KOLGU-434170 format. One line per 2 residues: number of its first residue (from 1); their letters; for each residue x, y, z of C-alpha. Coordinates in pm, 1 decimal. Layout:
// residues N
NUM = a = X,Y,Z  ... $
***
This chain:
// residues 452
1 = xx = 7271.4,3267.4,16761.4  7123.7,2941.4,16866.8 $
3 = xx = 7032.7,2689.0,16602.3  6768.6,2439.9,16676.5 $
5 = xx = 6787.7,2069.2,16596.4  6555.2,2096.5,16312.0 $
7 = xx = 6762.8,2369.6,16144.3  7072.3,2152.4,16195.2 $
9 = xx = 6905.7,1864.3,16011.4  6794.8,2091.6,15738.1 $
11 = xx = 7142.3,2243.3,15700.3  7295.8,1885.1,15695.1 $
13 = xx = 7061.6,1774.4,15430.2  7143.8,2094.6,15225.6 $
15 = xx = 7511.1,2025.2,15269.3  7484.7,1676.1,15147.2 $
17 = xx = 7290.1,1785.7,14849.2  7537.4,2048.7,14764.7 $
19 = xx = 7835.7,1798.4,14808.7  7641.5,1537.4,14586.7 $
21 = xx = 7576.6,1809.1,14322.2  7939.0,1922.7,14306.3 $
23 = xx = 8056.6,1555.9,14310.3  7806.7,1467.3,14026.4 $
25 = xx = 7878.3,1774.7,13819.8  8266.1,1789.4,13853.1 $
27 = xx = 8356.3,1428.0,13935.8  8101.6,1172.8,13832.5 $
29 = xx = 8028.3,1316.6,13483.8  8393.9,1349.7,13411.6 $
31 = xx = 8458.6,1001.0,13512.6  8171.5,870.6,13310.8 $
33 = xx = 8291.1,1053.3,13000.7  8631.9,902.3,13054.4 $
35 = xx = 8485.4,565.8,13101.5  8294.9,589.9,12777.1 $
37 = xx = 8606.6,700.0,12599.4  8796.7,407.1,12751.3 $
39 = xx = 8524.9,165.4,12631.7  8519.1,314.9,12286.5 $
41 = xx = 8897.6,285.3,12276.5  8879.2,-70.5,12393.7 $
43 = xx = 8635.0,-146.9,12122.9  8857.1,12.9,11854.1 $
45 = xx = 9150.6,-181.1,11984.9  8954.2,-519.7,11982.9 $
47 = xx = 8840.3,-438.3,11623.1  9193.9,-366.3,11516.8 $
49 = xx = 9316.3,-672.6,11691.2  9052.3,-894.6,11516.1 $
51 = xx = 9136.6,-732.3,11187.9  9506.1,-793.8,11234.9 $
53 = xx = 9433.2,-1146.3,11344.8  9218.3,-1225.2,11050.2 $
55 = xx = 9495.6,-1066.3,10823.1  9761.0,-1277.4,10980.6 $
57 = xx = 9550.8,-1591.2,10953.6  9483.3,-1525.3,10585.6 $
59 = xx = 9835.9,-1449.4,10494.7  9914.4,-1817.9,10391.7 $
61 = xx = 9587.4,-1820.4,10184.4  9685.0,-1482.8,10025.0 $
63 = xx = 10029.8,-1619.3,9942.1  9876.9,-1917.1,9789.8 $
65 = xx = 9660.0,-1698.2,9573.4  9947.2,-1478.9,9461.9 $
67 = xx = 10149.6,-1783.8,9376.8  9868.9,-1935.6,9169.6 $
69 = xx = 9799.7,-1579.5,9012.1  10169.8,-1545.1,8916.3 $
71 = xx = 10181.1,-1890.4,8764.2  9874.4,-1809.3,8550.6 $
73 = xx = 10013.7,-1471.4,8433.5  10350.3,-1623.8,8348.6 $
75 = xx = 10169.7,-1894.2,8132.7  9948.2,-1637.1,7956.0 $
77 = xx = 10246.6,-1419.2,7857.3  10491.0,-1707.8,7799.2 $
79 = xx = 10455.3,-1705.2,7415.1  10569.7,-1350.4,7399.6 $
81 = xx = 10924.2,-1200.9,7406.8  11029.4,-1062.1,7746.8 $
83 = xx = 11184.9,-760.1,7560.1  11250.1,-654.6,7196.5 $
85 = xx = 11613.5,-706.5,7125.4  11704.8,-662.9,6758.1 $
87 = xx = 12037.1,-844.7,6815.2  11854.7,-1153.0,6938.3 $
89 = xx = 11594.1,-1144.5,6668.5  11856.9,-1109.4,6401.2 $
91 = xx = 12028.1,-1422.8,6530.5  11696.8,-1607.3,6542.9 $
93 = xx = 11599.8,-1520.2,6191.7  11935.3,-1606.0,6067.9 $
95 = xx = 11908.1,-1951.2,6233.7  11549.1,-2008.1,6103.0 $
97 = xx = 11679.8,-1924.5,5749.9  11999.4,-2147.4,5767.1 $
99 = xx = 11811.3,-2435.8,5936.6  11560.0,-2417.8,5649.7 $
101 = xx = 11820.4,-2392.6,5377.8  11708.7,-2051.7,5251.0 $
103 = xx = 11915.2,-1762.2,5153.1  11793.2,-1417.9,5265.4 $
105 = xx = 11807.2,-1127.0,5495.4  11587.2,-913.6,5702.3 $
107 = xx = 11502.2,-547.0,5713.1  11376.1,-394.6,6037.1 $
109 = xx = 11142.2,-107.1,6115.6  11176.2,100.0,6440.4 $
111 = xx = 11066.1,-43.9,6758.5  10727.2,109.7,6854.8 $
113 = xx = 10494.7,96.6,7152.6  10142.8,124.8,7036.3 $
115 = xx = 9802.7,-47.9,7046.2  9773.9,-368.9,6849.9 $
117 = xx = 9638.5,-299.6,6501.6  9292.2,-441.0,6445.5 $
119 = xx = 9090.2,-506.6,6137.9  8759.7,-312.1,6108.7 $
121 = xx = 8478.9,-501.2,5953.1  8184.7,-320.3,5794.2 $
123 = xx = 7837.0,-472.2,5790.5  7661.0,-413.7,5463.0 $
125 = xx = 7304.1,-538.3,5364.7  7295.1,-685.2,5010.1 $
127 = xx = 7020.4,-591.0,4782.3  6766.8,-886.5,4711.6 $
129 = xx = 6730.1,-1027.3,4356.1  6419.3,-944.8,4165.6 $
131 = xx = 6311.9,-1303.9,4153.3  6337.5,-1337.4,4540.1 $
133 = xx = 5975.6,-1251.7,4579.8  5868.4,-1518.2,4329.6 $
135 = xx = 6076.1,-1779.1,4501.8  5941.4,-1680.8,4836.8 $
137 = xx = 5586.3,-1722.2,4710.9  5664.2,-2049.8,4567.3 $
139 = xx = 5807.8,-2171.9,4900.8  5505.2,-2053.7,5086.2 $
141 = xx = 5280.3,-2237.5,4848.6  5478.7,-2550.9,4878.2 $
143 = xx = 5458.6,-2533.8,5267.8  5080.3,-2503.2,5243.4 $
145 = xx = 5048.0,-2147.2,5360.9  4873.2,-2012.0,5051.0 $
147 = xx = 4644.5,-2172.9,4792.8  4792.4,-2283.3,4464.8 $
149 = xx = 4544.3,-2070.1,4260.7  4636.6,-1755.3,4447.2 $
151 = xx = 5007.1,-1826.0,4409.8  4974.9,-1884.6,4034.4 $
153 = xx = 4795.5,-1558.4,4000.5  5055.7,-1369.1,4191.5 $
155 = xx = 5334.1,-1538.3,4004.9  5186.2,-1446.4,3674.8 $
157 = xx = 5115.3,-1084.3,3794.4  5467.5,-1049.0,3944.7 $
159 = xx = 5620.2,-1173.8,3611.4  5413.7,-921.6,3413.7 $
161 = xx = 5503.0,-634.1,3643.1  5858.6,-733.1,3681.5 $
163 = xx = 5990.1,-409.5,3554.2  5781.7,-184.6,3776.5 $
165 = xx = 5840.9,-418.0,4065.9  6212.2,-381.9,4011.3 $
167 = xx = 6186.7,1.0,4033.8  5983.2,-11.5,4358.1 $
169 = xx = 6211.5,-270.1,4507.0  6517.7,-51.8,4416.2 $
171 = xx = 6355.8,235.2,4597.8  6275.1,27.2,4908.6 $
173 = xx = 6623.4,-126.9,4905.9  6775.8,219.0,4862.4 $
175 = xx = 6575.6,356.2,5156.5  6664.6,28.6,5358.8 $
177 = xx = 7029.8,57.1,5262.9  7038.1,429.7,5364.1 $
179 = xx = 6892.0,349.2,5706.6  7115.8,51.3,5757.0 $
181 = xx = 7412.3,257.5,5649.1  7325.4,526.2,5894.0 $
183 = xx = 7297.3,267.8,6170.0  7614.0,96.3,6063.9 $
185 = xx = 7800.1,438.7,6052.9  7674.4,520.6,6411.4 $
187 = xx = 7784.0,184.4,6529.3  8121.8,232.9,6361.0 $
189 = xx = 8169.4,571.3,6520.9  8087.5,439.0,6862.6 $
191 = xx = 8317.3,150.7,6816.4  8595.7,380.8,6682.4 $
193 = xx = 8558.7,606.1,6991.7  8573.3,304.0,7219.5 $
195 = xx = 8878.9,161.0,7038.1  9052.1,503.0,7056.0 $
197 = xx = 9005.8,506.2,7437.5  9130.1,148.9,7475.6 $
199 = xx = 9423.4,220.8,7245.5  9543.6,498.9,7479.6 $
201 = xx = 9526.4,267.6,7765.6  9637.7,-70.7,7631.0 $
203 = xx = 9976.8,-47.7,7442.4  10225.9,-308.4,7354.1 $
205 = xx = 10594.6,-300.7,7240.4  10648.9,-469.8,6901.2 $
207 = xx = 10889.6,-478.4,6605.2  10820.8,-536.4,6240.0 $
209 = xx = 11057.1,-677.1,5986.7  11063.4,-781.5,5632.3 $
211 = xx = 11253.8,-1101.6,5562.4  11347.8,-1164.2,5187.4 $
213 = xx = 11443.6,-1517.5,5092.8  11531.7,-1741.7,4801.4 $
215 = xx = 11511.2,-2119.9,4781.4  11281.8,-2420.6,4692.7 $
217 = xx = 10925.3,-2467.0,4791.6  11006.6,-2734.4,5051.6 $
219 = xx = 11258.5,-2496.1,5221.9  11002.3,-2214.9,5232.8 $
221 = xx = 10742.8,-2452.8,5380.8  11000.1,-2563.7,5637.1 $
223 = xx = 11083.6,-2212.1,5721.8  10717.4,-2118.5,5785.4 $
225 = xx = 10670.8,-2432.5,5987.9  10963.4,-2354.0,6213.3 $
227 = xx = 10825.7,-1998.3,6260.4  10501.5,-2161.1,6378.5 $
229 = xx = 10686.3,-2397.3,6613.3  10890.7,-2128.4,6765.6 $
231 = xx = 10889.9,-2098.9,7146.4  10802.1,-1726.5,7122.1 $
233 = xx = 10517.3,-1615.2,6917.4  10606.6,-1464.2,6572.0 $
235 = xx = 10314.5,-1326.1,6380.5  10322.1,-1374.1,5993.0 $
237 = xx = 10130.5,-1057.5,5872.9  10182.5,-1113.4,5498.4 $
239 = xx = 10377.7,-1324.1,5243.7  10461.2,-1280.2,4878.4 $
241 = xx = 10586.9,-1561.4,4664.7  10699.7,-1567.7,4305.0 $
243 = xx = 10867.1,-1822.7,4077.3  11242.5,-1783.7,4040.5 $
245 = xx = 11321.8,-2099.1,3834.0  11171.2,-2429.7,3751.8 $
247 = xx = 11221.9,-2565.3,4110.4  11310.5,-2244.1,4308.2 $
249 = xx = 11109.5,-1946.5,4423.8  11184.1,-1622.2,4593.4 $
251 = xx = 10963.9,-1384.5,4800.0  10922.2,-1187.6,5115.9 $
253 = xx = 10743.9,-1229.4,5452.4  10630.5,-962.0,5690.3 $
255 = xx = 10700.2,-1073.0,6047.8  10582.4,-905.8,6386.4 $
257 = xx = 10753.2,-966.8,6715.6  10564.9,-872.0,7030.1 $
259 = xx = 10695.2,-828.0,7386.2  10516.2,-825.4,7718.1 $
261 = xx = 10714.9,-749.9,8031.0  10758.0,-1048.3,8256.9 $
263 = xx = 10722.0,-1047.4,8639.9  11012.4,-1280.1,8693.7 $
265 = xx = 11390.2,-1259.8,8597.4  11346.0,-1410.9,8254.9 $
267 = xx = 11437.1,-1081.5,8082.7  11793.0,-1101.7,8239.0 $
269 = xx = 11848.8,-1450.1,8091.6  11699.6,-1346.1,7758.4 $
271 = xx = 11917.8,-1031.4,7718.5  12231.3,-1220.8,7839.5 $
273 = xx = 12477.0,-1206.3,7546.1  12676.1,-1544.7,7517.8 $
275 = xx = 12859.0,-1458.5,7201.8  13199.1,-1341.7,7320.3 $
277 = xx = 13419.4,-1452.3,7033.1  13629.3,-1225.2,6793.2 $
279 = xx = 13444.1,-1109.8,6479.5  13534.7,-926.6,6174.8 $
281 = xx = 13879.4,-890.4,6012.6  14196.2,-843.3,6211.6 $
283 = xx = 14289.7,-573.7,5968.9  13981.5,-363.1,5891.5 $
285 = xx = 14068.1,-297.0,5522.1  14266.7,-612.1,5465.5 $
287 = xx = 14163.8,-918.9,5251.0  14144.3,-1145.0,5543.3 $
289 = xx = 13823.6,-1330.2,5652.0  13652.5,-1323.8,5979.5 $
291 = xx = 13815.8,-1539.1,6249.6  13503.2,-1704.1,6378.1 $
293 = xx = 13174.4,-1773.4,6208.5  12865.4,-1650.5,6384.9 $
295 = xx = 12665.8,-1963.8,6304.9  12900.4,-2189.5,6517.4 $
297 = xx = 12906.5,-1966.9,6814.3  12532.8,-1903.9,6874.3 $
299 = xx = 12377.2,-2074.5,7158.7  12008.2,-2172.3,7194.0 $
301 = xx = 11780.8,-1942.1,7386.3  11501.7,-2195.6,7446.3 $
303 = xx = 11386.5,-2207.4,7802.1  11126.1,-2478.0,7758.9 $
305 = xx = 11256.6,-2842.2,7796.3  11212.5,-3064.7,7486.4 $
307 = xx = 11008.5,-3370.8,7528.2  11167.3,-3693.1,7400.2 $
309 = xx = 10989.5,-3839.3,7089.0  10969.3,-4186.6,7231.7 $
311 = xx = 10824.6,-4076.4,7563.7  10487.4,-4221.4,7649.5 $
313 = xx = 10196.8,-4002.7,7553.2  9991.8,-3882.2,7848.5 $
315 = xx = 9633.5,-3737.6,7854.5  9672.7,-3551.0,8195.8 $
317 = xx = 9950.8,-3429.0,8406.8  9974.4,-3333.6,8767.6 $
319 = xx = 10261.1,-3215.2,9008.5  10307.1,-3211.3,9378.7 $
321 = xx = 10573.3,-2974.9,9509.3  10696.8,-2832.7,9846.8 $
323 = xx = 10544.9,-2521.0,9987.3  10883.4,-2353.0,9949.2 $
325 = xx = 10854.0,-2384.8,9565.5  10783.4,-2076.2,9360.6 $
327 = xx = 10502.0,-2279.7,9189.8  10179.6,-2387.9,9358.3 $
329 = xx = 10206.9,-2709.7,9546.9  9934.0,-2879.3,9342.7 $
331 = xx = 9881.0,-2842.6,8967.1  9659.8,-3060.3,8745.8 $
333 = xx = 9565.7,-3020.9,8390.5  9547.0,-3144.8,8033.6 $
335 = xx = 9866.9,-3263.5,7879.1  10025.7,-3055.0,7597.9 $
337 = xx = 9844.6,-2745.3,7719.6  10119.3,-2479.8,7684.8 $
339 = xx = 9888.0,-2193.7,7779.1  9755.9,-2398.0,8083.7 $
341 = xx = 9407.7,-2277.6,8026.3  9284.3,-2623.2,8155.2 $
343 = xx = 9479.6,-2611.1,8478.4  9355.2,-2615.1,8829.6 $
345 = xx = 9570.2,-2524.5,9125.8  9602.9,-2550.5,9504.7 $
347 = xx = 9869.7,-2425.0,9738.3  9910.3,-2524.2,10105.4 $
349 = xx = 10142.1,-2696.1,10340.1  9891.6,-2984.6,10395.2 $
351 = xx = 9716.5,-3267.6,10220.0  9493.3,-3126.5,9948.4 $
353 = xx = 9172.3,-3307.0,9832.9  9165.6,-3327.7,9449.3 $
355 = xx = 8882.0,-3497.8,9250.6  8920.2,-3630.5,8889.1 $
357 = xx = 8606.0,-3744.0,8713.3  8624.5,-3923.9,8383.2 $
359 = xx = 8286.7,-3989.7,8190.0  8182.9,-4141.1,7870.5 $
361 = xx = 7888.4,-4077.1,7646.2  7877.9,-4315.1,7347.2 $
363 = xx = 8216.6,-4287.7,7178.2  8297.1,-3952.0,7338.4 $
365 = xx = 8507.4,-3908.3,7650.1  8491.1,-3617.1,7907.1 $
367 = xx = 8694.9,-3504.3,8204.8  8669.2,-3259.0,8489.7 $
369 = xx = 8860.2,-3187.5,8812.0  8852.1,-2970.9,9112.4 $
371 = xx = 9075.8,-2853.4,9399.3  9018.9,-2632.2,9701.7 $
373 = xx = 9108.2,-2326.8,9484.6  8918.3,-2398.4,9164.2 $
375 = xx = 8798.2,-2640.4,8904.5  8797.3,-2715.1,8533.5 $
377 = xx = 8573.2,-2646.9,8371.0  8454.5,-2348.5,8578.1 $
379 = xx = 8108.5,-2482.7,8564.6  8163.2,-2806.2,8742.9 $
381 = xx = 7814.3,-2945.1,8664.5  7762.0,-3177.7,8370.8 $
383 = xx = 8003.9,-3419.8,8204.7  8287.5,-3176.8,8171.4 $
385 = xx = 8523.7,-3108.0,7890.1  8548.1,-3354.2,7583.1 $
387 = xx = 8880.7,-3499.5,7499.9  9038.2,-3785.1,7287.7 $
389 = xx = 9248.3,-4030.3,7464.8  9605.2,-4033.5,7338.3 $
391 = xx = 9636.0,-4411.6,7347.9  9438.3,-4732.1,7426.1 $
393 = xx = 9439.7,-4639.1,7795.4  9383.9,-4296.4,7960.0 $
395 = xx = 9720.8,-4181.0,8111.3  9776.6,-3951.4,8409.9 $
397 = xx = 10134.4,-3866.1,8496.2  10203.6,-3730.1,8839.7 $
399 = xx = 10534.2,-3569.8,8912.6  10617.6,-3562.6,9286.1 $
401 = xx = 10925.2,-3445.8,9486.6  11103.0,-3584.8,9789.1 $
403 = xx = 11014.3,-3391.0,10111.5  11244.6,-3102.4,10194.7 $
405 = xx = 11239.1,-3140.1,10574.2  11009.1,-3270.3,10847.2 $
407 = xx = 10801.4,-2938.4,10819.9  10726.0,-3013.6,10445.2 $
409 = xx = 10369.0,-3153.6,10465.5  10224.1,-3068.5,10120.5 $
411 = xx = 10056.2,-3366.5,9958.7  9769.7,-3473.4,9741.4 $
413 = xx = 9478.5,-3715.9,9803.7  9339.0,-3784.8,9456.9 $
415 = xx = 9001.7,-3925.7,9440.7  8935.5,-4072.9,9085.6 $
417 = xx = 8600.2,-4164.4,8942.8  8642.9,-4349.1,8607.4 $
419 = xx = 8315.0,-4407.8,8451.7  8464.4,-4504.1,8105.6 $
421 = xx = 8546.4,-4834.1,7929.1  8915.2,-4747.8,7944.7 $
423 = xx = 9162.2,-4808.0,8224.4  9317.5,-4508.9,8383.4 $
425 = xx = 9687.0,-4548.9,8412.2  9837.1,-4336.0,8693.9 $
427 = xx = 10214.1,-4310.4,8675.5  10380.8,-4146.6,8982.0 $
429 = xx = 10738.9,-4025.0,8941.3  10982.5,-3909.4,9197.8 $
431 = xx = 10757.1,-3948.4,9511.4  10911.1,-3968.0,9857.5 $
433 = xx = 10981.7,-4326.6,9938.5  10942.0,-4299.9,10324.9 $
435 = xx = 10666.3,-4036.2,10338.9  10482.1,-4028.5,10002.0 $
437 = xx = 10304.5,-3727.8,9888.5  10062.0,-3891.1,9660.4 $
439 = xx = 9761.8,-4094.4,9759.3  9533.8,-4231.1,9506.3 $
441 = xx = 9166.0,-4343.3,9593.1  8913.0,-4504.8,9356.7 $
443 = xx = 8788.3,-4823.2,9202.0  9093.0,-5017.5,9142.0 $
445 = xx = 8920.8,-5230.3,8890.7  8971.4,-4963.5,8623.4 $
447 = xx = 9254.2,-4777.2,8773.5  9621.9,-4869.6,8756.2 $
449 = xx = 9860.1,-4707.9,8989.5  10240.9,-4728.3,8893.3 $
451 = xx = 10519.1,-4593.4,9110.2  10825.9,-4518.1,8905.0 $
***
């Protein structure tokens, strides 16, 4: 069979079309789908890479935030006991009684873990006096809201119908009291339901004890003062006093001890028992006395350093530490703020910009400061928080540290704006001599910088 040139051309075209169709259907489309999957995979990998990169870059910032948050938490729970230890509390109560000169003892209740007891307050509407209407009318007349003649007529009329008015008023007050009582009951029911839910979630471990004592009034007053000055918070729930003699008295006081678990190792130090002497009698039923007195062997459990009485009073304190410290590198706050509610923090291995502004309005003084991580007060606009200077000058104590190594770059650049009639004394202690951490900027006419 002879094929013409035209047929050859047509067959060639048909073959090309078939080859192209087969290639498109079984090769090209497959490669396109594979390419799209690779593009999508590349996009996912890039996204994961960027996420991981951002996470790595933010690690230092997150570590700083964790360090600042841990410090805030530790200060919030610092007044509470790390754990309830009856042995430790017995020793502490015994020390308080002996230091105050009182004779007494304590009776303990079982340790419980429950919600904190709260006092419920009821809102009651008091009935008005029968003369209240007359007084209101008199006040209205006095203010010019009614005419004198109309007021006099109403006063006479109200006085004549006082008895009937009292009955009507009692009915109205009764109805009003009923409505207010219903409203109050509904509110109390809603509040009690909410409190019940919160009580199931928020519990705390605490111990109650009753301390009975006997002594003079001055000794009792000193005992209560020492309880208030204790490092750990002791709640005085109730106290009962009675006269025992012409100069003495006796009574009892109900105390409550609350514990909050700490996020550090303070509980280990608190529960460490340092009394290892021999106690009791060498012969259990003998007539001998104990070999060692408890009072002479007890060590103090205080963890807060005592401030010397003759130390210079300061208004503000700040600290600059290494990035390796467990505390934030920068802390600034009001002096004697044990809860550190006025503190601002920053944490980085570089120079931190900190601003301190002191203002005056008449005879009142105000302060505010800010760091890269926050400010005090939180609303930085305005004059700030009011304070009373502790001395003739305003004093800022800055506690610094020598640098650990050449990679220790944490520092503070403090910009001070003193708009008061007092001089700001900046006392820097412990700073690195060769490479100081602290730099103070501001108008040196009312700022005095002292390196100690």
